[in-house]
Residue frames relative to the residue before (quaternion, step in Angstrom):
aa qw qx qy qz dx dy dz
M 1.0000 0.0000 0.0000 0.0000 0.00 0.00 0.00
G 0.4265 -0.7201 0.4878 0.2481 3.58 -0.78 1.05
L 0.3164 -0.7527 0.5512 0.1722 3.54 -0.93 0.92
R 0.4763 -0.6066 0.5455 0.3281 3.53 -1.19 0.63
R 0.6474 -0.5352 0.3720 0.3949 3.56 -1.18 0.58
T 0.6656 0.5192 -0.3100 0.4373 3.58 1.00 -0.78
E 0.6877 0.4641 -0.2762 0.4852 3.60 1.26 -0.30
E 0.5279 0.6482 -0.4064 0.3687 3.59 1.24 -0.25
R 0.5153 -0.6180 0.4884 0.3377 3.57 -1.29 0.31
H 0.3626 -0.7035 0.5679 0.2262 3.52 -1.04 0.81
P 0.5737 -0.6141 0.4083 0.3563 3.64 -0.94 0.77
L 0.6864 0.4954 -0.2904 0.4461 3.59 1.03 -0.72
S 0.5616 0.6065 -0.3976 0.3983 3.60 1.25 -0.03
A 0.5001 0.6667 -0.4277 0.3499 3.61 1.20 -0.33
G 0.8505 0.0909 -0.0997 0.5084 3.56 -0.80 1.05
L 0.2931 0.8019 -0.4882 0.1811 3.58 1.25 0.20
H 0.6601 0.5505 -0.3063 0.4092 3.57 1.00 -0.88
A 0.7209 0.4618 -0.2413 0.4570 3.58 1.15 -0.54
L 0.5545 0.6434 -0.3791 0.3673 3.59 1.27 -0.10
A 0.5947 -0.5266 0.4621 0.3943 3.53 -1.32 0.29
G 0.6714 -0.5413 0.3281 0.3853 3.56 -1.13 0.67
A 0.6715 0.5089 -0.3099 0.4405 3.58 0.86 -0.92
E 0.6600 0.4940 -0.3141 0.4709 3.60 1.04 -0.73
V 0.5897 0.5537 -0.3640 0.4616 3.60 1.07 -0.68
L 0.7158 0.4496 -0.2622 0.4655 3.55 0.77 -1.04
A 0.6015 0.5502 -0.3627 0.4516 3.60 1.07 -0.62
R 0.6623 0.4889 -0.3033 0.4799 3.58 1.00 -0.79
V 0.6270 0.5215 -0.3405 0.4678 3.59 0.96 -0.82
H 0.6580 0.5081 -0.3072 0.4631 3.58 0.92 -0.89
Q 0.6469 0.5284 -0.3221 0.4457 3.60 0.93 -0.85
V 0.6934 0.4667 -0.2808 0.4717 3.58 0.88 -0.93
Q 0.6383 0.5220 -0.3250 0.4632 3.61 1.00 -0.79
T 0.6554 0.5158 -0.3133 0.4541 3.58 0.94 -0.89
A 0.6446 0.5121 -0.3150 0.4723 3.57 1.00 -0.81
A 0.6326 0.5400 -0.3283 0.4478 3.59 1.03 -0.77
M 0.6419 0.5334 -0.3251 0.4447 3.58 0.98 -0.81
A 0.6107 0.5701 -0.3460 0.4270 3.58 1.11 -0.67
A 0.5704 0.6116 -0.3769 0.3981 3.60 1.20 -0.41
V 0.5608 0.6113 -0.3905 0.3993 3.60 1.23 -0.28
Q 0.5793 0.6406 -0.3723 0.3397 3.60 1.00 -0.81
P 0.7059 0.4524 -0.3032 0.4529 3.68 0.73 -0.86
A 0.6637 0.5289 -0.2943 0.4395 3.58 1.22 -0.48
I 0.3909 0.7634 -0.4611 0.2276 3.61 1.25 -0.15
P 0.6503 0.5159 -0.3613 0.4248 3.69 0.78 -0.75
M 0.6912 0.4573 -0.2852 0.4815 3.59 0.98 -0.77
I 0.5957 0.5377 -0.3664 0.4709 3.59 1.12 -0.55
V 0.6089 0.5345 -0.3411 0.4767 3.58 1.06 -0.74
D 0.6565 0.5096 -0.3191 0.4556 3.61 0.86 -0.92
A 0.6587 0.5119 -0.3077 0.4576 3.57 0.97 -0.87
A 0.6557 0.5098 -0.3106 0.4623 3.58 0.97 -0.86
E 0.6469 0.5131 -0.3225 0.4628 3.58 0.95 -0.83
A 0.6414 0.5163 -0.3243 0.4657 3.59 1.01 -0.78
G 0.6665 0.4984 -0.3025 0.4647 3.59 0.91 -0.88
A 0.6573 0.5071 -0.3130 0.4614 3.56 0.96 -0.85
R 0.6264 0.5319 -0.3441 0.4542 3.61 0.97 -0.79
S 0.6519 0.5160 -0.3214 0.4532 3.57 0.93 -0.85
L 0.6910 0.4756 -0.2820 0.4656 3.59 0.88 -0.93
L 0.6519 0.5172 -0.3187 0.4538 3.59 0.98 -0.79
A 0.6780 0.4778 -0.2797 0.4836 3.57 1.16 -0.60
G 0.6056 -0.5798 0.3489 0.4188 3.58 1.29 0.10
G 0.5634 0.6237 -0.3684 0.3973 3.57 1.30 0.12
R 0.5870 -0.5892 0.4533 0.3207 3.52 -1.29 -0.52
M 0.1558 -0.7121 0.6698 0.1414 3.50 -1.38 0.41
G 0.0997 -0.8424 0.5293 0.0146 3.57 -0.24 1.27
Y 0.2822 -0.7218 0.6080 0.1721 3.52 -1.38 0.28
A 0.0040 0.8002 -0.5997 0.0092 3.58 -1.10 0.67
G 0.3077 0.7448 -0.5583 0.1971 3.55 -1.04 0.79
A 0.2726 -0.7301 0.6026 0.1718 3.52 -1.38 0.20
G 0.8272 0.2265 -0.1482 0.4925 3.56 -1.21 0.45
S 0.8428 -0.1415 0.1160 0.5061 3.55 -1.08 -0.80
S 0.6412 0.5115 -0.3321 0.4658 3.59 0.98 -0.76
G 0.6323 0.5260 -0.3258 0.4662 3.56 1.05 -0.74
L 0.6346 0.5267 -0.3317 0.4582 3.59 1.04 -0.73
M 0.6318 0.5151 -0.3361 0.4718 3.59 1.02 -0.74
A 0.6526 0.5069 -0.3060 0.4729 3.57 0.98 -0.86
L 0.6548 0.5235 -0.3071 0.4503 3.57 0.95 -0.91
A 0.6312 0.5427 -0.3383 0.4389 3.60 0.96 -0.84
D 0.6802 0.4682 -0.2947 0.4809 3.59 0.94 -0.82
C 0.6448 0.5487 -0.3099 0.4325 3.56 0.94 -0.95
L 0.6938 0.4957 -0.2861 0.4371 3.59 0.87 -0.94
E 0.6557 0.5367 -0.3137 0.4285 3.58 1.14 -0.55
L 0.5738 0.6475 -0.3849 0.3213 3.61 1.07 -0.60
P 0.6477 0.5019 -0.3541 0.4507 3.66 0.88 -0.68
G 0.7210 0.4493 -0.2678 0.4545 3.60 0.81 -0.93
T 0.7159 0.4549 -0.2588 0.4622 3.57 0.91 -0.91
F 0.8319 0.2122 -0.0648 0.5086 3.56 0.83 -1.01
G 0.4774 -0.7051 0.4262 0.3054 3.59 1.24 0.07
V 0.3757 0.7125 -0.5037 0.3121 3.59 1.16 0.54
A 0.4922 -0.6699 0.4625 0.3082 3.60 -0.81 0.97
P 0.5656 -0.6435 0.3906 0.3367 3.63 -0.83 0.92
D 0.6696 0.5043 -0.3261 0.4369 3.62 0.97 -0.70
R 0.6071 0.5451 -0.3543 0.4568 3.59 1.29 -0.18
V 0.7505 0.2689 -0.1742 0.5780 3.60 1.27 -0.26
P 0.0215 -0.8463 0.5323 -0.0079 3.61 0.52 1.16
M 0.2470 -0.7609 0.5863 0.1273 3.54 -1.17 0.72
M 0.1173 -0.7658 0.6303 0.0498 3.55 -0.90 1.00
F 0.0417 0.8071 -0.5795 0.1050 3.56 -0.31 1.32
A 0.4852 -0.6931 0.4470 0.2905 3.58 -0.68 1.08
G 0.8070 0.2193 -0.1952 0.5124 3.55 -0.61 1.17
G 0.3731 -0.7750 0.4490 0.2421 3.57 1.29 -0.16
V 0.8275 -0.2240 0.1690 0.4864 3.54 -1.27 -0.50
A 0.6192 0.5692 -0.3487 0.4135 3.59 1.00 -0.79
A 0.6666 0.5117 -0.3007 0.4511 3.57 1.04 -0.78
L 0.5862 0.5772 -0.3778 0.4250 3.60 1.18 -0.35
A 0.6709 0.4796 -0.2935 0.4835 3.59 1.09 -0.68
H 0.7829 0.0068 0.0143 0.6220 3.57 1.13 -0.70
M 0.3619 -0.7684 0.4843 0.2097 3.57 -0.27 1.26
Q 0.1271 -0.8017 0.5837 0.0194 3.55 -0.78 1.10
G 0.3769 -0.7687 0.4762 0.2007 3.57 -0.58 1.15
G 0.6678 0.5653 -0.3171 0.3659 3.57 0.89 -0.92
V 0.6084 0.5982 -0.3636 0.3738 3.58 1.03 -0.67
E 0.6307 0.5518 -0.3526 0.4164 3.60 1.10 -0.51
D 0.6643 0.4893 -0.3019 0.4777 3.60 1.28 -0.14
D 0.5928 0.6156 -0.3343 0.3973 3.60 1.30 0.01
P 0.2717 -0.7928 0.5231 0.1552 3.63 -0.23 1.23
A 0.6204 0.5528 -0.3495 0.4329 3.59 1.03 -0.71
L 0.6236 0.5282 -0.3262 0.4750 3.55 1.05 -0.78
A 0.6505 0.5227 -0.3107 0.4551 3.57 0.96 -0.87
L 0.6693 0.4960 -0.3056 0.4612 3.59 0.89 -0.87
G 0.6391 0.5186 -0.3274 0.4641 3.59 1.02 -0.75
D 0.6546 0.5049 -0.3093 0.4700 3.57 0.98 -0.82
L 0.6374 0.5205 -0.3269 0.4647 3.58 1.02 -0.78
D 0.6355 0.5257 -0.3323 0.4575 3.59 0.95 -0.80
R 0.6988 0.4760 -0.2708 0.4602 3.57 0.92 -0.90
S 0.5866 0.6133 -0.3655 0.3824 3.59 1.14 -0.50
G 0.3755 -0.7399 0.4774 0.2891 3.58 1.13 -0.60
L 0.4017 0.7201 -0.4828 0.2949 3.61 1.21 0.11
A 0.0356 0.7965 -0.5981 0.0815 3.56 -0.94 0.97
A 0.7707 -0.3449 0.2514 0.4732 3.55 -1.33 0.01
G 0.7611 0.3326 -0.2710 0.4864 3.55 -0.90 0.96
D 0.6145 0.5349 -0.3450 0.4660 3.58 1.26 -0.30
T 0.3164 -0.7155 0.5877 0.2064 3.56 -1.37 0.08
V 0.0677 -0.7809 0.6183 0.0570 3.58 -1.10 0.67
L 0.2669 -0.7443 0.5978 0.1319 3.54 -1.01 0.96
C 0.0766 -0.8184 0.5694 -0.0117 3.58 -0.42 1.26
L 0.0798 -0.8259 0.5581 -0.0037 3.58 -0.61 1.16
A 0.2015 0.7368 -0.6326 0.1276 3.55 -1.06 0.85
A 0.4384 -0.7199 0.4640 0.2724 3.58 -0.50 1.14
S 0.7248 0.4266 -0.2383 0.4857 3.58 0.88 -0.94
G 0.3608 -0.7436 0.4802 0.2939 3.54 1.20 -0.56
G 0.7207 0.4345 -0.2555 0.4760 3.58 1.22 0.20
T 0.3595 0.7521 -0.4882 0.2584 3.62 1.21 0.28
P 0.4704 -0.7169 0.4279 0.2856 3.64 -0.55 1.09
Y 0.6224 0.5462 -0.3534 0.4351 3.62 0.92 -0.83
T 0.7194 0.4452 -0.2523 0.4697 3.57 0.79 -1.03
L 0.6377 0.5270 -0.3280 0.4560 3.59 1.00 -0.77
T 0.6323 0.5345 -0.3302 0.4533 3.58 1.02 -0.78
I 0.6583 0.4944 -0.3082 0.4766 3.57 0.92 -0.88
A 0.6522 0.5222 -0.3215 0.4456 3.59 0.91 -0.88
A 0.6904 0.4869 -0.2864 0.4521 3.58 0.84 -0.96
E 0.7083 0.4517 -0.2731 0.4688 3.58 0.85 -0.95
A 0.6208 0.5372 -0.3489 0.4521 3.60 0.99 -0.74
R 0.6485 0.5195 -0.3226 0.4534 3.58 0.94 -0.83
K 0.6180 0.5384 -0.3360 0.4640 3.59 1.06 -0.72
R 0.7046 0.4648 -0.2507 0.4739 3.57 1.11 -0.72
G 0.5982 -0.6045 0.3517 0.3913 3.59 1.26 0.14
V 0.4586 0.6602 -0.4521 0.3865 3.56 1.29 0.36
T 0.4166 -0.6759 0.5413 0.2766 3.59 -0.99 0.80
V 0.1874 -0.8110 0.5503 0.0665 3.56 -0.63 1.17
V 0.1324 -0.7480 0.6484 0.0510 3.52 -0.85 1.12
G 0.1225 -0.7901 0.5980 0.0569 3.57 -0.75 1.04
M 0.0438 -0.7827 0.6208 0.0089 3.58 -0.90 0.94
A 0.1500 0.7910 -0.5706 0.1621 3.57 -0.57 1.19
N 0.4179 -0.7217 0.5097 0.2115 3.53 -1.32 0.38
V 0.6582 0.4262 -0.3021 0.5421 3.57 1.28 0.36
A 0.4357 -0.7143 0.4872 0.2501 3.58 -0.79 1.03
D 0.8531 0.1713 -0.1222 0.4774 3.56 -1.25 0.58
C 0.3768 0.7272 -0.4912 0.2965 3.59 1.09 0.65
P 0.6944 -0.4983 0.3144 0.4132 3.61 -1.18 0.39
L 0.6468 0.5271 -0.3425 0.4318 3.62 0.93 -0.78
L 0.6830 0.4707 -0.2987 0.4720 3.59 0.85 -0.88
Q 0.6384 0.5228 -0.3240 0.4628 3.58 1.08 -0.66
A 0.7042 0.4673 -0.2581 0.4681 3.59 1.11 -0.69
A 0.6221 0.6005 -0.3256 0.3826 3.59 1.23 -0.40
D 0.4955 -0.6054 0.5308 0.3260 3.53 -1.29 0.48
I 0.7635 0.1219 -0.0554 0.6317 3.56 1.11 -0.78
A 0.1290 -0.8280 0.5453 0.0201 3.57 -0.48 1.25
I 0.0918 -0.7905 0.6054 0.0143 3.58 -0.71 1.14
L 0.0969 -0.7966 0.5963 0.0195 3.56 -0.42 1.24
L 0.0599 -0.7534 0.6548 0.0111 3.55 -0.88 1.06
D 0.1192 -0.8535 0.5063 0.0316 3.57 0.19 1.32
T 0.0028 0.8641 -0.5002 0.0558 3.54 0.43 1.30
G 0.4190 -0.7442 0.4440 0.2711 3.60 1.23 -0.22
P 0.7666 -0.3548 0.2520 0.4721 3.59 -1.27 -0.25
E 0.4384 -0.6833 0.5265 0.2525 3.52 -1.25 0.57
I 0.5935 -0.5584 0.4352 0.3829 3.59 -1.20 0.47
I 0.6949 0.2183 -0.1854 0.6596 3.57 1.31 -0.48
A 0.4371 -0.7578 0.4082 0.2609 3.57 -0.16 1.33
G 0.8419 0.1742 -0.1564 0.4862 3.56 -0.81 1.09
S 0.5786 0.5871 -0.3890 0.4114 3.62 1.22 -0.15
T 0.0763 -0.8654 0.4951 0.0117 3.54 0.37 1.28
R 0.4370 0.6457 -0.4880 0.3922 3.60 1.22 0.27
M 0.6489 0.5552 -0.3022 0.4235 3.57 1.23 -0.44
G 0.8402 0.1307 -0.0867 0.5191 3.65 -0.35 -1.14
A 0.6681 0.5007 -0.3043 0.4587 3.57 0.86 -0.95
G 0.6849 0.4921 -0.2873 0.4540 3.57 0.89 -0.95
S 0.6425 0.5213 -0.3291 0.4551 3.58 0.98 -0.81
A 0.6582 0.4978 -0.3078 0.4734 3.58 0.97 -0.83
Q 0.6268 0.5281 -0.3344 0.4652 3.60 1.01 -0.77
K 0.6628 0.5083 -0.3139 0.4514 3.58 0.90 -0.90
L 0.6428 0.5079 -0.3261 0.4717 3.58 0.96 -0.80
A 0.6632 0.5062 -0.3102 0.4557 3.59 0.89 -0.92
L 0.6608 0.4930 -0.3049 0.4767 3.59 1.01 -0.78
N 0.5953 0.5477 -0.3623 0.4630 3.60 1.04 -0.70
M 0.6704 0.5022 -0.2902 0.4628 3.55 0.90 -0.97
L 0.6602 0.5258 -0.2995 0.4449 3.55 0.92 -0.99
S 0.7263 0.4453 -0.2668 0.4506 3.59 0.75 -1.01
V 0.5820 0.5521 -0.3838 0.4573 3.61 1.12 -0.51
L 0.6748 0.4787 -0.3036 0.4725 3.59 0.90 -0.86
V 0.5990 0.5373 -0.3562 0.4750 3.59 1.07 -0.67
G 0.6599 0.5173 -0.3064 0.4507 3.59 0.90 -0.91
I 0.6407 0.5135 -0.3173 0.4745 3.57 1.03 -0.78
R 0.6714 0.5031 -0.2997 0.4541 3.59 0.87 -0.91
L 0.6689 0.4858 -0.2957 0.4787 3.60 1.11 -0.63
G 0.4921 -0.6566 0.4328 0.3734 3.58 1.26 -0.26
H 0.5223 0.6683 -0.3865 0.3624 3.56 1.25 0.30
V 0.6915 0.3379 -0.2722 0.5776 3.58 1.33 0.20
H 0.0664 0.7838 -0.6139 0.0662 3.59 -0.85 0.96
D 0.8346 -0.0671 -0.0119 0.5466 3.57 -0.64 1.17
G 0.7110 -0.4673 0.2587 0.4573 3.56 1.03 0.77
F 0.5860 0.5543 -0.3783 0.4542 3.60 1.26 0.12
M 0.3948 -0.6900 0.5533 0.2488 3.58 -1.12 0.72
V 0.0842 -0.8750 0.4766 0.0093 3.53 0.30 1.33
N 0.7025 0.3966 -0.2894 0.5152 3.61 1.24 0.12
L 0.2854 0.7929 -0.4984 0.2038 3.55 1.22 0.46
I 0.3700 -0.6774 0.5837 0.2520 3.52 -1.29 0.45
A 0.2004 -0.8069 0.5491 0.0850 3.59 -0.34 1.25
D 0.1485 0.8234 -0.5295 0.1398 3.57 0.01 1.29
N 0.7336 0.2398 -0.2606 0.5800 3.58 1.18 0.53
Q 0.7112 -0.4838 0.2868 0.4217 3.57 -1.23 0.32
K 0.6106 0.5581 -0.3545 0.4359 3.58 1.02 -0.76
L 0.7136 0.4419 -0.2608 0.4770 3.57 0.88 -0.94
L 0.5912 0.5488 -0.3702 0.4607 3.59 1.12 -0.54
D 0.6468 0.4998 -0.3092 0.4860 3.56 1.02 -0.82
R 0.6441 0.5185 -0.3217 0.4612 3.57 1.00 -0.83
A 0.6340 0.5367 -0.3319 0.4470 3.57 0.94 -0.87
A 0.6608 0.5059 -0.3105 0.4593 3.59 0.94 -0.87
R 0.6450 0.5154 -0.3198 0.4649 3.58 1.01 -0.78
I 0.6375 0.5247 -0.3258 0.4607 3.58 1.03 -0.79
V 0.6571 0.5059 -0.3084 0.4660 3.57 0.88 -0.95
S 0.6596 0.5117 -0.3062 0.4575 3.56 0.93 -0.88
A 0.6790 0.5046 -0.2946 0.4444 3.59 0.90 -0.93
L 0.7474 0.4181 -0.2275 0.4634 3.58 0.90 -0.88
S 0.7448 0.3925 -0.2245 0.4907 3.58 1.14 -0.47
G 0.4210 -0.6902 0.4799 0.3408 3.57 1.16 -0.54
A 0.4505 0.7041 -0.4413 0.3264 3.58 1.28 0.15
T 0.5414 -0.5709 0.4950 0.3687 3.54 -1.28 0.34
P 0.6668 -0.4839 0.3567 0.4405 3.63 -1.16 0.29
A 0.6486 0.5120 -0.3262 0.4590 3.60 0.95 -0.79
E 0.6627 0.4927 -0.3030 0.4756 3.58 0.96 -0.86
A 0.6265 0.5375 -0.3336 0.4553 3.58 1.05 -0.75
N 0.6721 0.4842 -0.2997 0.4733 3.58 0.91 -0.87
D 0.6230 0.5250 -0.3395 0.4700 3.59 1.04 -0.70
A 0.6521 0.5095 -0.3139 0.4655 3.59 0.95 -0.86
L 0.6426 0.5154 -0.3218 0.4668 3.59 1.00 -0.77
S 0.6464 0.5067 -0.3300 0.4652 3.59 0.99 -0.74
R 0.6783 0.4807 -0.2860 0.4766 3.59 1.08 -0.69
S 0.7189 0.4025 -0.2486 0.5092 3.60 1.23 -0.35
A 0.4753 -0.6802 0.4225 0.3645 3.59 1.29 0.26
G 0.7224 -0.4772 0.2391 0.4397 3.56 1.03 0.83
R 0.5169 0.6412 -0.4204 0.3808 3.58 1.26 0.06
V 0.4479 -0.7467 0.4307 0.2373 3.55 -0.63 1.20
K 0.6684 0.5287 -0.3310 0.4051 3.62 0.73 -0.98
P 0.7176 0.4065 -0.2852 0.4883 3.64 0.66 -0.92
A 0.5965 0.5696 -0.3699 0.4276 3.60 1.10 -0.62
V 0.6017 0.5502 -0.3581 0.4550 3.60 1.06 -0.72
L 0.7011 0.4643 -0.2656 0.4715 3.57 0.91 -0.92
I 0.6159 0.5327 -0.3421 0.4689 3.58 1.07 -0.71
A 0.6633 0.5064 -0.3038 0.4598 3.56 0.98 -0.86
R 0.6935 0.4344 -0.2715 0.5067 3.57 1.24 -0.39
G 0.7586 -0.4553 0.1923 0.4245 3.57 1.20 0.39
L 0.5810 0.5769 -0.3975 0.4142 3.62 1.18 -0.14
S 0.4865 -0.5984 0.5331 0.3480 3.53 -1.28 0.36
P 0.6575 -0.4925 0.3632 0.4395 3.63 -1.17 0.29
E 0.6489 0.5153 -0.3206 0.4589 3.60 0.97 -0.79
E 0.6635 0.4968 -0.3015 0.4712 3.59 0.95 -0.86
A 0.6345 0.5339 -0.3271 0.4531 3.59 1.03 -0.77
D 0.6696 0.4917 -0.3003 0.4687 3.57 0.91 -0.91
K 0.6458 0.5190 -0.3224 0.4579 3.59 0.97 -0.81
A 0.6577 0.5132 -0.3102 0.4560 3.58 0.93 -0.89
L 0.6741 0.4885 -0.2961 0.4683 3.58 0.95 -0.82
T 0.6000 0.5433 -0.3567 0.4665 3.59 1.09 -0.64
Q 0.6726 0.5149 -0.2949 0.4421 3.56 0.95 -0.88
T 0.7475 0.3683 -0.2179 0.5082 3.61 1.10 -0.60
G 0.5138 -0.6581 0.4193 0.3564 3.59 1.22 0.19
G 0.7056 -0.4807 0.2571 0.4527 3.57 1.11 0.65
H 0.5486 0.6120 -0.4014 0.4043 3.61 1.25 0.16
L 0.3834 -0.7384 0.5165 0.2025 3.55 -0.85 1.02
A 0.5814 0.6632 -0.3724 0.2888 3.58 0.94 -0.90
P 0.7141 0.4410 -0.3055 0.4496 3.66 0.69 -0.90
I 0.6268 0.5315 -0.3446 0.4538 3.60 1.08 -0.62
L 0.6919 0.4691 -0.2796 0.4722 3.56 0.86 -0.96
S 0.6309 0.5342 -0.3351 0.4519 3.57 1.03 -0.75
A 0.6725 0.4913 -0.2940 0.4690 3.58 0.92 -0.93
S 0.6745 0.4947 -0.3085 0.4529 3.57 0.94 -0.85
D 0.6262 0.5318 -0.3417 0.4564 3.58 1.05 -0.71
T 0.6311 0.5283 -0.3237 0.4666 3.56 1.06 -0.77
N 0.6674 0.5018 -0.2922 0.4662 3.55 0.95 -0.92
Q 0.6501 0.5275 -0.3174 0.4454 3.56 0.99 -0.85
T 0.6256 0.5462 -0.3317 0.4475 3.55 1.03 -0.82
K 0.7044 0.4662 -0.2580 0.4691 3.55 1.05 -0.82
T 0.8606 0.1925 -0.0250 0.4707 3.55 0.81 -1.01
Q 0.8307 0.1969 -0.0711 0.5159 3.60 0.98 -0.69
P 0.2151 -0.8014 0.5478 0.1065 3.59 -0.09 1.20
S 0.5306 0.6670 -0.4003 0.3365 3.61 1.18 -0.33
G 0.4665 -0.7046 0.4336 0.3129 3.62 1.16 -0.38
R 0.5690 0.5747 -0.3943 0.4364 3.57 1.24 0.29
I 0.5196 -0.6027 0.4968 0.3465 3.55 -1.18 0.60
P 0.4397 -0.7038 0.4764 0.2904 3.63 -0.76 0.93
């Protein structure tokens, strides 16, 4: 029986059990590092996937995630970060994980083979025509993920497939196919390792570009974050101060006048009223760049003080 690449033995695994600890870890590091390099050739397709997800979100739709086991955990990690990092409403980024919350406490293998479970999760996700779904499976053959990909595509959802085996069913079924050819694992079949690390990197890249397209990243700052703890409140004030030139006290005052929203607070700190800030952001679709660029041009001509006229 032919083995998938993710199930084959890696040459560096021979005698692994008998090596000194430092040599074991050196080999694990070598194989993991090589796996991460597999992301580079996939960048064009990751860009396509990010653009598709951003289009769906900008149109008021959803960008969903789907997976089982280790691949599902990588998808879940990215999905859970989008509300806090980019201020995307949780219902706009639904997660379909084989077995649901119960499987997170105790990983269950059988749930990834249940098509009925997959269809029920897809129905509950709210994904519809015009939306995008990111489907992950290291082997590219997980029934749960394949079922979601096939049915979502029938419903007019753009399907992004991310897998670590070439010419697998998931990549063949996807509208946008992302191959991360990470090869065999140092522990044969343990795709939480090289395959999972490459998936996480690819998802990090994808979601950063989505955040930029939504206008939620400016100069590397998360300008649409939800500040719901002291750490994030402090971060929000630092962002407002850095982008507006305001003092920390002025930044905190602007945040209080904007109900904690970073983007309008940046503009308030530069001289706009809360109403003017909201209107300006509506006109640019939530992007700070054109507002700040225009105000900087105006300031150069008329107001050396650094305030928006």
